[in-house]
VMD Tcl script that draws the C-alpha trace (Angstrom):
set ca {
  {0.00 0.00 0.00}
  {1.32 3.44 -0.97}
  {1.24 6.61 1.13}
  {1.60 9.97 -0.63}
  {2.21 13.12 1.44}
  {1.74 16.38 -0.46}
  {3.71 18.96 1.52}
  {3.03 22.13 -0.50}
  {4.54 24.62 -0.02}
  {2.25 27.66 0.23}
  {1.13 29.46 -2.94}
  {1.54 26.47 -5.25}
  {-2.11 25.55 -5.73}
  {-2.28 23.74 -2.40}
  {-5.80 24.81 -1.43}
  {-7.18 23.70 -4.78}
  {-5.40 20.35 -4.56}
  {-6.70 19.77 -1.03}
  {-10.27 20.71 -1.91}
  {-10.25 18.43 -4.95}
  {-9.01 15.47 -2.93}
  {-11.47 16.15 -0.13}
  {-14.54 16.92 -2.21}
  {-13.93 14.02 -4.62}
  {-12.95 11.59 -1.88}
  {-15.56 9.01 -2.95}
  {-14.16 8.98 -6.48}
  {-10.64 8.39 -5.20}
  {-11.78 5.78 -2.69}
  {-13.34 3.84 -5.55}
  {-9.93 3.99 -7.26}
  {-8.20 2.57 -4.19}
  {-7.05 5.83 -2.58}
  {-8.23 7.28 0.73}
  {-7.92 10.99 1.56}
  {-8.32 10.60 5.35}
  {-10.93 12.62 7.19}
  {-8.88 12.66 10.38}
  {-7.75 16.17 11.18}
  {-9.61 18.03 8.40}
  {-11.33 21.02 10.05}
  {-14.09 21.61 7.47}
  {-15.23 20.68 3.94}
  {-14.01 24.07 2.71}
  {-10.52 23.47 4.07}
  {-9.22 20.10 2.98}
  {-5.76 20.39 4.55}
  {-4.75 18.02 7.31}
  {-4.52 19.53 10.79}
  {-1.68 17.24 11.83}
  {0.76 19.45 9.87}
  {0.40 22.20 12.45}
  {-0.13 20.07 15.56}
  {1.96 16.90 15.18}
  {2.09 16.57 18.96}
  {-1.62 15.66 18.89}
  {-1.13 12.85 16.35}
  {2.35 11.34 16.23}
  {3.40 10.35 19.77}
  {1.82 7.12 21.11}
  {-0.88 8.07 23.60}
  {-1.48 11.51 22.07}
  {-5.02 12.74 21.54}
  {-5.44 11.59 17.91}
  {-2.76 8.92 17.64}
  {-5.19 6.02 17.62}
  {-7.26 7.67 14.86}
  {-4.14 8.09 12.76}
  {-3.10 4.51 13.42}
  {-6.54 3.29 12.36}
  {-6.18 5.19 9.08}
  {-2.80 3.57 8.52}
  {-4.29 0.12 9.01}
  {-6.73 0.61 6.12}
  {-6.17 -1.82 3.26}
  {-5.90 1.05 0.79}
  {-3.48 3.65 -0.48}
  {-3.40 6.94 1.43}
  {-2.81 10.55 0.42}
  {-2.34 13.47 2.83}
  {-1.96 17.16 2.04}
  {-1.10 20.28 4.02}
  {1.23 23.13 3.14}
  {2.37 23.26 6.75}
  {4.13 19.95 6.21}
  {6.77 21.71 4.11}
  {8.62 22.79 7.28}
  {8.81 19.27 8.71}
  {12.15 17.49 8.62}
  {12.99 13.88 7.84}
  {12.60 12.89 11.49}
  {9.03 14.19 11.62}
  {8.09 12.31 8.46}
  {9.64 9.16 9.88}
  {7.48 9.65 12.98}
  {4.43 9.98 10.72}
  {5.37 6.80 8.88}
  {5.75 4.96 12.19}
  {2.47 6.34 13.57}
  {0.65 5.14 10.46}
  {2.43 1.80 10.55}
  {3.24 2.15 6.86}
  {6.37 0.75 5.19}
  {7.15 3.97 3.29}
  {6.11 7.54 2.46}
  {6.47 9.49 -0.77}
  {6.70 13.25 -0.32}
  {5.44 15.55 -3.09}
  {6.81 19.11 -3.26}
  {5.95 21.80 -5.83}
  {8.84 24.17 -6.51}
  {7.78 27.64 -7.69}
  {9.56 30.77 -8.86}
  {10.89 32.42 -5.68}
  {9.94 35.97 -6.67}
  {6.32 35.06 -7.46}
  {6.23 33.03 -4.25}
  {7.48 35.97 -2.19}
  {5.00 38.47 -3.62}
  {2.02 36.10 -3.39}
  {2.99 35.17 0.16}
  {3.19 38.82 1.24}
  {-0.30 39.50 -0.15}
  {-1.61 36.37 1.56}
  {-0.05 37.48 4.85}
  {-2.03 40.72 4.64}
  {-5.19 38.62 4.21}
  {-4.16 36.72 7.33}
  {-3.95 39.95 9.30}
  {-0.33 41.07 9.09}
  {0.45 44.71 8.28}
  {4.09 44.80 7.16}
  {4.54 46.85 4.01}
  {5.99 45.29 0.89}
  {9.26 47.26 1.23}
  {9.62 46.04 4.82}
  {9.17 42.39 3.87}
  {11.30 42.80 0.77}
  {14.18 44.23 2.80}
  {14.00 41.34 5.26}
  {13.84 38.52 2.70}
  {16.11 39.90 -0.04}
  {18.91 40.93 2.31}
  {20.21 37.37 1.94}
  {17.97 35.45 -0.48}
  {19.92 32.21 -0.04}
  {18.96 32.21 3.65}
  {15.28 32.96 3.00}
  {12.82 30.04 3.05}
  {10.49 31.97 0.74}
  {13.19 32.61 -1.83}
  {15.26 29.45 -1.55}
  {13.30 26.18 -1.83}
  {16.56 24.26 -1.37}
  {16.17 24.99 2.36}
  {12.94 23.00 2.45}
  {14.25 20.23 0.23}
  {17.40 19.79 2.31}
  {15.31 19.05 5.42}
  {13.80 15.99 3.81}
  {17.17 14.43 2.94}
  {18.38 11.30 4.73}
  {19.91 7.96 3.89}
  {16.55 6.27 4.22}
  {14.80 4.50 1.36}
  {11.55 4.43 3.30}
  {10.95 8.13 2.56}
  {11.24 9.26 -1.06}
  {10.71 12.66 -2.68}
  {9.10 13.88 -5.91}
  {9.60 17.49 -7.05}
  {7.07 19.11 -9.39}
  {8.04 22.21 -11.44}
  {5.03 24.46 -10.80}
  {5.91 27.25 -13.27}
  {6.78 24.79 -16.04}
  {3.43 23.04 -15.59}
  {1.56 26.34 -15.64}
  {3.46 27.53 -18.74}
  {2.49 24.29 -20.50}
  {-1.12 24.75 -19.32}
  {-0.98 21.43 -17.52}
  {-3.52 20.82 -14.77}
  {-1.36 20.57 -11.63}
  {-3.90 18.43 -9.78}
  {-4.36 16.01 -12.68}
  {-0.59 15.85 -13.22}
  {-0.14 14.96 -9.56}
  {-2.87 12.31 -9.45}
  {-1.92 10.70 -12.74}
  {1.80 10.58 -11.91}
  {1.64 9.57 -8.25}
  {-1.71 7.81 -7.91}
  {-2.21 6.49 -11.42}
  {-5.69 8.05 -11.37}
  {-7.27 10.53 -13.80}
  {-7.59 13.83 -11.93}
  {-9.45 15.91 -14.51}
  {-12.37 16.57 -12.18}
  {-14.69 19.58 -12.00}
  {-14.13 21.86 -9.01}
  {-17.08 21.87 -6.64}
  {-16.35 25.37 -5.32}
  {-15.18 28.60 -6.90}
  {-11.43 28.93 -7.31}
  {-9.92 29.09 -3.80}
  {-7.50 31.87 -2.83}
  {-8.11 33.71 -6.09}
  {-5.62 36.50 -6.69}
  {-6.58 39.72 -4.90}
  {-5.79 43.05 -6.50}
  {-3.06 45.15 -4.93}
  {-5.69 47.84 -4.31}
  {-7.83 45.53 -2.18}
  {-4.72 44.20 -0.45}
  {-3.50 47.65 0.53}
  {-6.97 48.84 1.51}
  {-7.25 45.85 3.83}
  {-3.86 46.67 5.34}
  {-4.97 50.25 5.96}
  {-8.28 49.06 7.40}
  {-6.52 46.67 9.80}
  {-4.21 49.44 11.02}
  {-7.15 51.84 11.44}
  {-9.41 49.39 13.27}
  {-6.68 48.12 15.57}
  {-5.91 51.70 16.60}
  {-9.45 51.79 17.99}
  {-9.79 48.15 19.06}
  {-6.35 46.56 19.58}
  {-7.97 43.39 20.89}
  {-9.20 42.54 17.38}
  {-6.79 40.42 15.40}
  {-5.98 41.32 11.84}
  {-7.44 38.02 10.70}
  {-10.74 38.75 12.46}
  {-10.87 42.19 10.85}
  {-10.34 40.62 7.45}
  {-13.15 38.12 8.02}
  {-15.54 40.89 9.04}
  {-14.63 43.04 6.04}
  {-14.90 40.14 3.61}
  {-18.37 39.42 4.95}
  {-19.37 42.79 3.45}
  {-18.33 41.89 -0.09}
  {-21.86 40.88 -1.11}
  {-22.93 44.42 -0.33}
  {-20.49 45.76 -2.89}
  {-17.58 46.55 -0.56}
  {-14.91 45.30 -2.95}
  {-16.31 47.23 -5.90}
  {-16.53 50.40 -3.77}
  {-12.89 50.07 -2.78}
  {-11.78 49.55 -6.39}
  {-13.69 52.68 -7.42}
  {-12.07 54.65 -4.61}
  {-8.65 53.78 -6.00}
  {-9.54 55.04 -9.50}
  {-7.90 58.38 -8.82}
  {-4.91 56.96 -6.95}
  {-3.06 55.25 -9.80}
  {-0.29 57.87 -9.61}
  {0.46 56.73 -6.06}
  {1.18 53.15 -7.03}
  {4.83 52.19 -6.57}
  {6.79 49.16 -7.70}
  {9.76 47.08 -6.70}
  {11.36 45.49 -9.75}
  {13.56 42.43 -9.28}
  {15.58 41.30 -12.30}
  {15.79 37.57 -12.77}
  {19.06 37.62 -14.72}
  {21.12 37.58 -11.53}
  {23.51 34.95 -10.10}
  {21.20 33.92 -7.24}
  {18.30 33.19 -9.57}
  {20.40 31.35 -12.14}
  {22.32 29.38 -9.52}
  {19.10 28.34 -7.77}
  {17.55 26.88 -10.91}
  {20.78 25.08 -11.79}
  {21.14 23.68 -8.26}
  {17.57 22.37 -8.17}
  {18.03 20.58 -11.49}
  {21.47 19.27 -10.53}
  {20.67 18.09 -7.00}
  {17.06 17.03 -7.49}
  {16.95 16.34 -11.22}
  {16.26 12.64 -10.71}
  {13.33 13.56 -8.46}
  {11.68 15.96 -10.91}
  {8.34 14.46 -11.86}
  {8.45 16.32 -15.17}
  {11.75 16.78 -17.02}
  {12.75 20.44 -17.26}
  {15.97 22.35 -17.94}
  {17.25 25.06 -15.55}
  {16.33 27.77 -18.06}
  {12.71 26.57 -18.20}
  {12.24 25.92 -14.47}
  {11.30 29.54 -13.65}
  {10.13 32.62 -15.60}
  {12.93 34.75 -17.04}
  {11.64 38.33 -17.24}
  {11.85 40.89 -14.42}
  {9.37 40.56 -11.56}
  {7.31 43.71 -10.93}
  {5.80 43.94 -7.44}
  {3.30 46.78 -6.98}
  {2.38 48.36 -3.67}
  {1.11 51.56 -2.01}
  {2.29 53.51 1.00}
  {-0.45 53.83 3.62}
  {0.39 57.48 4.29}
  {-0.17 58.20 0.59}
  {-3.54 56.44 0.63}
  {-4.69 58.56 3.55}
  {-4.41 61.64 1.34}
  {-6.98 60.31 -1.16}
  {-10.46 61.53 -0.21}
  {-12.47 58.62 -1.74}
  {-10.26 56.09 0.07}
  {-10.69 57.96 3.37}
  {-14.44 57.86 2.82}
  {-14.39 54.07 2.41}
  {-12.18 53.63 5.49}
  {-14.59 55.80 7.49}
  {-17.52 53.78 6.12}
  {-16.18 50.32 6.86}
  {-14.33 50.93 10.13}
  {-17.50 51.16 12.26}
  {-19.05 48.21 10.41}
  {-15.99 46.05 11.16}
  {-15.94 47.25 14.76}
  {-19.56 46.12 15.04}
}
mol new
graphics top color blue
foreach p $ca { graphics top sphere $p radius 0.5 }
foreach p [lrange $ca 0 end-1] q [lrange $ca 1 end] { graphics top cylinder $p $q radius 0.2 }
display resetview
């Protein structure tokens, strides 16, 4: 019996992959694959909770250990998925293998262009309630890109290494698959599970890209609301604001930014630099045999400059229509 563990990382289609596995679980069960229910918080979030709380699952006697063991005893193939698993090391995966009582695990990792990953992750962090500006995060991560987890996937991949045939690794070139218009979920299921994964999504596209205008408005709203109610988390503020979208909140914000285009700023990162070239070459050299789809270093990542747009909050405060929307939605979020 096989056990596949999709480890992410973030911003590589993970939510879509998890939802497809979870929502089409009957289809996969009929094909001999179980996407375990244990640890999945809700139908809308198909990731496995054990990624973030291994202490509740892996040690014998822990709260969910027996449930996990029961899953491992199923006479079927298993597949797990959670982007939080990307920060586990080989020892943690060995503990998972032992807890399941399985002879082996196969880890699946999607490697994505580091600059796109960084920018998408920053925007996602704003949605999760953080308020660092793009220049602040850029300065922190790009000071030494080789030491940054967001910019250097070799850091993740190195953690999984060990002289242990019981845990193997497959690396999928995310950007190459997208450039070829290949369905990443179907590519994964066909390659690893031997099952056709061209299945209709049952929900709208998860984590759809948010405009920089909405991202920066949310950041300003979080800062404004927390100045009045510091007990509210940024994530809670985001949830309350997003609940207003059916009333036209998003459209109102976009209209408010119509006269602020001149305030938009950009950080431009060229990709024709030693770090970027060396990273692609190292991935193909060190992990070439693990690449699920053959790709050359030059085709692993995009090649043009990466443009990352942002706004300064102090600039946005000078725009009357944006101030009006902040004044409108602050009391509604405060409740």
